[in-house]
N, C-alpha and C positions, 0 to 999 in steps of 0.2 A: 464591587460587591460580588461575593461568590456564594453559591448555594451548593453545599456538599451533600450529595444524595446518599452515597454509600462509600465505605472503605473496604478493602480486602487486605490480604497479607502483604501485597506489594503495591497497591495503588488506590486511587480514589476517582470517583466521577463527580464532576461539577455540572450543575444546570445553569445555563445562561448564555448570553452572547459571547462568543469566543474572543472577539476583538476587545470588548470591554473587560472581560476577565483577564486577558493577557496583559492589557495595559495597566490595570489597577491592582492586580494581585500577583500574577505570574512574574511580571517584570520586576516587582519589588522583592519577591522571595526566591525566584528561580532564574534570575538573569544569568545568561551564559552557562546554564546548568544542564540543558537537555542534550543528550548525546544523539538522539534521533527524534525528529518530528516526522511522523508518517500519517498520511491522511488522504481521504478522497473527498475534496470539497464539493459542494453542490455544483452540478454541471450547468452551463448556460443553456438550458433547454428552452424550446419555444413554448412548450405547454407547462403551465405552472404545476408544481408538485407540492404535496403537503409539507415535505421537509424543507421547502423554500429554495428558490433559485431566481437570481436576478438575470437581466438580459442586457445585451448590447454594451453601450458605453458605461452604463451604471455597473454592470458586472466587471468590466475591465478595470474601472477605477477601484472597485472594492478589492479585486484580486491583486492588483498591483500594490495597493497599500498594505497588503499583508507582508510584503518583503521586509521592511525595517522591523516589524513586530517579530517575525520569525528569526531574523538575524540577531536581535537582542537576546532572544531566548536560547539560541544555539550555543553550545560549547564551541571553542575555537576549532576543534577537529570533528565537530558533529556534522550530521547530515540531515537534509530535508528531502523527504520522498513524497511526491504528489502523484496520485493517479487521477487522470482526467480523460473523459471521452471526447470524441469529435463533436463539433457543433455544425448546425446547418442554418442557412439563411431562411428567415420566415417566408413560408409560402413559395419557396423557390427550390428546385432540385439541384442545388449547388452547395458545396460545403463552405461553411464560414471560416474565416481566418482568425476568429476571436480567440480560440484556445492558444493559437500560436502567438498572437499579439500579447496575450496574457503571460505566456512564458517569457517573451522578450521584455515585457514591462517589469516582470518580477526580477529577472537577473540583471537588468540594466538600471534598476532603481538606484539613484545616486547616494541614497542614505543606507543602503543595505550591504553592499560589497559581496553579493552572491555571484555564483557562476554555475553553469550547467556542467556537471561531471560526466554524466552519461544518460542516454535515453534507453528505456526498455519498452517492449511491446508485450501486452498481455492479450493473447488470443483466446477467445472463448466462443466456439461455434454454437453454444446453447443460448446465446443472447437472442432475444426476440427480434424478428426482422424490423429494422429501422433504417431510415425514417419510413414509417408505414405507408404514407401517402405515395411515395415514389418507388417503394420496393414491392409492396403487396397489392396496392390498388392500381397505380399506373404501370407498374412493372418496368420502370426505365432506369433503375439503379440496383446495385447489389447490396447484400446485407452488410451493415456496419458491424463487424464482428471482433473489434479489438479496441483496447484503450491504451493511452500513452501513460508511461510511468517515468517521471522525471526525477533524477537523482541530482540534487543541488547541494552546494556547500559554501561556506565562507572561505575555505582554503582549497588550494589545488590538490592537497593531500589529506582529505578527511580520513578518519580511522576506517579501515576496511581490510578484510582478509578473505580472499576467494578460496583458500584451502578449507574453509569452514562450510562451504556450500558447493562441494564437488558433485558432479553428476556421476551415476554409475557408468562404467566403461561399456562401450558397444561390444557386441559379440565378436566382431572382427578384431577389436583391440585386445579383448581378453585372450583370443587365440594368439595374437602377436606376442603378448607378454609371456604366454606359455611356451611358444616355440622359439621366441627371440630371433625370428627370421622375418626380414622385410626387405623391400627394394631400396637400399641406401644409394647415395650418389647425388649427382646433380639433376635438378628438376628444370623443366622449361622456364620457370621463373628465375633461374640461375641461382636459386638457393641450393646449398649443398647440405644434404642430410647425412649425418655421420652414422656409422654402423651401430652405435650405442644410443642413438637419439631417442628411441621409443622402447627401450628395454627396461626402464625403471618403472616400478609400480608406485604411483603417487597416491593411490587410494581412490582415484576417480579422475574424470576429465573436468576441465574448467567450465563453469556454467556459461550459458549463452545469455544474451540480453533479449531473447524471445522466450516467453513462457507459454506453453501449450496447456491450457486447462483441460482440453481434450485433444487427442492426436489429430494433426493435420493429415497424416497419411496412416490409415489403419493397418497397413502392411509393415509399418515401422514402429518399433517400441519407443514410447515416450521416455526419455531419460532425464527426468526432472531431478534436481537435488532432493535428497531424502526428506528434508523438512517440508518441501512443497508436496512431494508425492504422498507422504503419510497423511497430510491433510486432505488431499484429493481422494484417497481411498476411504476416508471416513465421512465425507461430506454428505452422503445420502443418509447417514445415520446421525447427523448433527444433533447434539443434545438440545441446542437452542431451538432449532426448527421443530423438533418433536414436541418440546414443551409448549411452544406457541400453538401448535396444532391441538394438543390436548386441552389447552385452556381457551380455545376458540379465538386466538389472537392472530391478526394479520401481521406478519413480521415486516420489519423495515424493508422497503422495496429496492434499496440501493446499497446492499451490504458489500463491504469490501472483502475481497477473497482472502481467507485466512492464510492460505499457502503462500501468497505473495508477501503478506506481513511477516510470516515466519522466516522467509528467505532473507529479507532485509534486516530482521532482528539478529539473525546469526551472522550475516555478512558484515554488518556495520557496527554491531554492539557486542558487549560482553555481559555476563551475569552481573547484576547489581547496577547496571547503567540506567539512566533515566529517560523514559520515552513519553512523548506527548502526541495525542491525537486531538486537535482542536475542533474537529467535526465528526464526532464519534458515532452518531447514528445508533446502531445496536451494540456498539462498543466491541467489535471484533478485535480491534487493536489492543484494548485493555485485556481481553481474554487471552490473546496470544502472548502478550507480555507476561501475564501471570503464569502461563504454562512454561515460559522460558526463563522464569526467575529474573525478570527485569522490573525495576520500579516504574510506575506509570501514572500519568494523569490524563484523563479524558474529559472533554467538554462537549455537552450536547444541549442545544437550545430548546428542543421539543421535549416537554416533560413526559409525554406518553412514551416516546421511544426510550428516553432515559430510564424510566421506571421499568420498562420491559427488558432493558439490557441486563438487569440484575439476574435474570434467569440463566444467563450464561454461566454465572459463578455458582449455580446450584449443581453443576456437573460434578458427579461424585468422583470422576477421574481427576478433577482439578485439586481436590482436597484443600480447599481454602476456606477461610472464615470470612463471612460478609457481615459488616455492621451497617445497618440501614438507619439513616437519620430521617425519621418519619416526619419531622417538622421542617425539613429543609433549612437547617440552621444557617442564619445569615452571619456573614463575617465581613465587616466593613474595612478591614485593613488590607 
C-alpha cells in the first residue's frame, strides 16, 4: 500500500514504511528501473530520535536485509549511494563496529550481488561535538566530524563519468597550463613524466573522494566540483530553512547535504534518469533531483516531515508545479 502525498514536474513523495512500499509497490512497477538510489538511512544512535533508529543486532538485521530490496530495484548499471555516520558502544568511549558490519552484511548478502565500488568521506567541522559525554564532558575523545559515503553497485562498471564533476584547477596548475613549463622526467617513484603530460586543459582536475563542507586548511582554497560548491555558497540562504523559520517549524534534524547529492546525481546519472530516496526526511534528494531534471521517487515514514518537505518545492527558483493529495490517496496495487 502506498500513500502518495504530492507530485511535482519530475517526481512524487510517498508516505509509509520504505521496506513495505518497496516490496509491494516499487518492486512491481519499478523493478530494475532506478539508475540511482541515494539515501542517508537512520543512524544506529544510542539515543532514540524522533525520526526512528534501531540499535545493535536489530539494526544490523534490518540494514542487511535492505540489500536484496535495493538490488531488485536497481538498474543493471545503476548505483546505490549510502551516507552513514560512525557509531559508538553504549556507555563506553569506544567506537562500535556496527556500521562496518552493516556494510559487509549489505555487500555480502547472498541474494543481492552487490559490491563496494568506492568509499567517500564527507568532512563537516560544523557538526556538534559528539559523542558529547566523551568529547565535551569527560574530554577524552576528539570530535567525530565526518560521515562515510559508500558507493555500491550490482556491476563492477556502473554508469559513471568523472568529467561531469571536475574540480577547478589550483592556482599552480593554472599557471602551469599558461606557461606550459614544468619539471618533466623521472620521479623518485620511477614514474616518467613526459614534457606534454600536464599541458592539456581538461576543464578541471579529477574530483577526490574527500568532500570538505568547510575547509580543513583556511590558507588553502577548497576546490569542490561546481555542483557542490554552488550548493555550499547558498546554504545559509536555503529557501527551505528560511521557510521553516518563518512558519515556526523545527526542520528535520538530520538533513542530507544537498551538495553531496548534486555530486552523485551528476557523476552517476543523466537528465531523465530515475532516482530513489527510501528514507527521504525533508526530501533534499527529491529537491536536488528536481533541480537537475531527474525523475524521482522519495519515501518518508514520518507524516510531519513528509508534509513539511513540500516547502522545498515552493522555492521560486525551482519553477515547478506541486500537486498535493490532501487525502493521502491509498493505492493497493
